[in-house]
N, C-alpha and C positions, 0 to 999 in steps of 0.2 A: 797227683803226688806219686805216681808210679815212677820207678827207677828207669831212667833212659838207658837204652842199650847202646853198645859201642857203634853200631851201624848208623845211628841217627846223629845229625849234625846240630840239632837244637836241643837244649836241655829238657824242654817239655814236649819233645817228640818221642812218643813211645808206642809200642804195639799194645793192642787190646784184644784179649780173648773174650768175645761177647758172652760166652757161657760161664765165665769165671766169677769169683766172688769179689773182685776188685771194685773200688769205688767208681771208677770210670765206667766199667761194664754195668754196674747197678744204675748209674745215672742214665745211661743209654736206654736200658730196659724201662726205667720209670717214665721217660719221655714218651715212649710208644711210637706208633707209626703214623705217617701222613699228617704230621703236625707242622704248623707254622711256628718256628722256633727263633727266639732271640738268644744267642749264645754270647755271654759276657765273659771276656777273658778267654777267647777261643784258642790262643796260642797258635802253634803251627798246624792245628787241625786234627790232633790225635782223636778227639771225640767227634769233631765236626764231620769227618769223612764217613764215619759209621752212621751218624744221624742221616746223612745224605744217601748213602748207598744201601745200607742195611735196613734203615727205617723209613726211607723214602720221604724224608722231611724237607721242608723249605727253610733255609737258614739265613738269617741276618746276623752278622758277627761284629763284635766289638773287640778290639785288641790294641794294645799300646806299642808293642815291639814291631818295628818296621820289618825286620828279617822274618819274623813269624808271619806277618801279613802277606808276604810274598808267596807263601805256601797255601793260602786260603782260597783264592779265586775259583779253583775247580769245584769247590764244595758249597759256595755261598751265592745267594742272589745279590746281596749287598754287604759291604765291609766298611766299617767306620773305625778310624784310628782315634782312640780316646784314652784319656788318663782318668781313672776312677777317683783319684784323689783331688780332682778338680770338679766341683759340683756341676760345672757347665756341661759335663759330658752328656747329660740327659737331653740337652737342647738339640743335639745331633739327631735325635729320634722323634722330634716333635711332629713330623709329618708322616710317621709310620703308623699303619694300622696296628691295633693291639694284637698281641701274640697269644697263642694257645699254651705255650710253654716258654718260660724264661729260665735259662740254664746258667749257673755259675759254679763250675766244678773247681774246687780248691782255689777260690778267688778271694773270699772275704777276709781271710787271714793275712792278705797282702795289702790291705788298705787301712788308712788311718782311722776312718770312721765307718766301720762295717754296718752299723745301724742305719746311718744316713744312706749308704749305698743300697742296702737292702730295701729301704723304703722307696727309693727311686726305681729300683728294679720292679717292684710290685706295681708301679703305675703303668707299666708296659704290658701287663697281662690282661686279657679280656675278662669279662664277668665270670666265665667258666674256666679261666686259665689257672695255671699253677706256676710256682717257682720251685725249681729243683736245684739243690746245692749239695756239695760235699765239703766237709770240714774236718781237719785233723783234730784229734782229741788229745789235749795236753795232759789229761789224767792217766795216760797209759803208764803201765808199770815200768817200761823202759825209760820214760822221762824221770820217774821217781829215782831210778837207779843213777841217772846222771846227776840229779840234785843231791843225792846222798854222797856222791863223789865230789861235790862242790864244783861241778864242771858242766855248765849249760852249753854244750858244744854245738854250735851251728855248723851245718853241712850244706852241700850243694843241692840236696833233695831230702825228702822224708819229713818226719815230724818236726825237726828243727832246721828246715830249709832256711838258709840265711836271709831270704827275702820275706820271711814271716815277721809281721810286726804286731799281730794280735793273736791271742791264744784263748781257747775255749774249752771249758769243762762241759759236762752234760747239762747242768742247770743253766750255764751261760748260753748254750745253743737254744735251749727252750725259751729263755727270756728274750733273746735276740729276735726271734720270730714273733713272739707275742707283742713286743714293743713296736714292731713294725706293722701291727694290725693284721697279722697272718696267723693261721692255725695250722699246725702240723697234722696231716692226715695219713701220711705214710712215712715210715722211717726204718732204716736198716743199719745195722752195725757191721763194719768190716772188722773181723776178729783176727788178731795176730798175737800169738804168744811172744813174750820177750825174746825167746830163743831164735825167732825167725825175723827179728827186726834188725835195723841198721846198728842198734846198740846192744847186740848180743854180748859183746865182750864186757861191757859195763855190767850187764845183768849177771853174767857168770862170775864176776869178781865179788859180788855181794855175798855176805855171810848167808848160809842156807836158812838160818832163823829169820833173817831180814826178808829173804825171798818169800818165805812162808807167810810172814806178816803182810807183805804187799799182796799176796795172792788172795787175801780175804776181801780185797776191794772188788765188788762184783763187776765194775766197769774197767778193771785194770788191763784187760786184753782188748779193749775197744780202741782200734787204731784210727779209724775214721768213722764219721757219721754221715749218712746220706739221707737227705730230708726232702720230702715233697710237701709243699704248703700251699694253701689257697687263701682267698680273702676270708677274714674272720666271720663274715656273714654268709659265706657259701655253705651249701649242703655238705654234710660230712662230720663225723665225730672227731673232735680234737684229741690228739694223742699226748700223753705225758711221757717224755723220754726217760725220766728217772724211774718210771714204773715198768719199763721194758727191760727186765733183767736178761742179760745175754746168757742163754742156756749153755752154750758150749763152754764159756768161761767157768760157769759154776761146776760143770762136770770135771774139767781139767784141774781146777783149783782144789776141789774136794779130793780128787785123786792124789794130787801132790801132797796135800796135808796128811791124808791117810797113809800114803806111802812112807812119808818121813817118820810117822809114828810106829808103823809096824815093820818097816824094812828090815830091822835087825833079826826078825823072827821068820822071814820068808826065804825060801830057797831061790837061787838064781833062776831056775827054770820057771818057777811061778811068776817071778817078776817079768821075765821076758815074754811069757805067754800073755800076761795081762796087758802089756804094752802093745803087743801085736794085735790083740783083740780090739783095743781102743783105736788102733790105727785103721783097722778094717771098717770101723764106724766113722772114719773121717776125723778122728780126734787126735791131734798131735800133742804129745806130752814130752 
């Protein structure tokens, strides 16, 4: 769900800094090295090439878009053209050995029956394998800003990518995996404040009191959720996403609420110094 740069010809062709906090970089790190990977919805290979070259993985890819498929051969052992909305897609892989990792980065929001697709995905991982996905979070405060303006505006990329047909809150993501017979053993939140999203203008138009009310949602800055899940009978403690409070959001929100309350009594120098200090700690306000 990264924003494509102007130099790329395909909308889902984008650069990835492997050390960054983006969902795609987190997915690559979760997969690990020297794994046999099934990548579902590989696109033109933005993630695939790093799994191949940086992680030394062996990749089998599924993709629908013919133009994207043309870019995949340098990175894949095998490529299948498949439509995930046709349940017969799984038949293409019936002769494949099971995989150590099944990856679907920003895919399930594009299909009519995400639970059905996830269940099918899980059948292709081996006994010790995992499913790794990233999903956009519809509960982000920027989406609330759109709703409050009565304008659910689809765009070419981002949280309201016009090809998204399913939307997930934190509890929905949890139940999706549980209903698929999987347990979440690792999860990471991609944190973006509303001011750095594609809907910054909508956020900035909100009344400050409304902004402060929305800031009380502990998951309001969660832009994407990256999940690693295994068979429900596999070794490992199951995680509860709703219990994983995003620490950075709590710090930023409490700062904003506190700042609104005491701002009239603080000097400009103190406000600037406090903002600079939080910036040195990696916290954007």
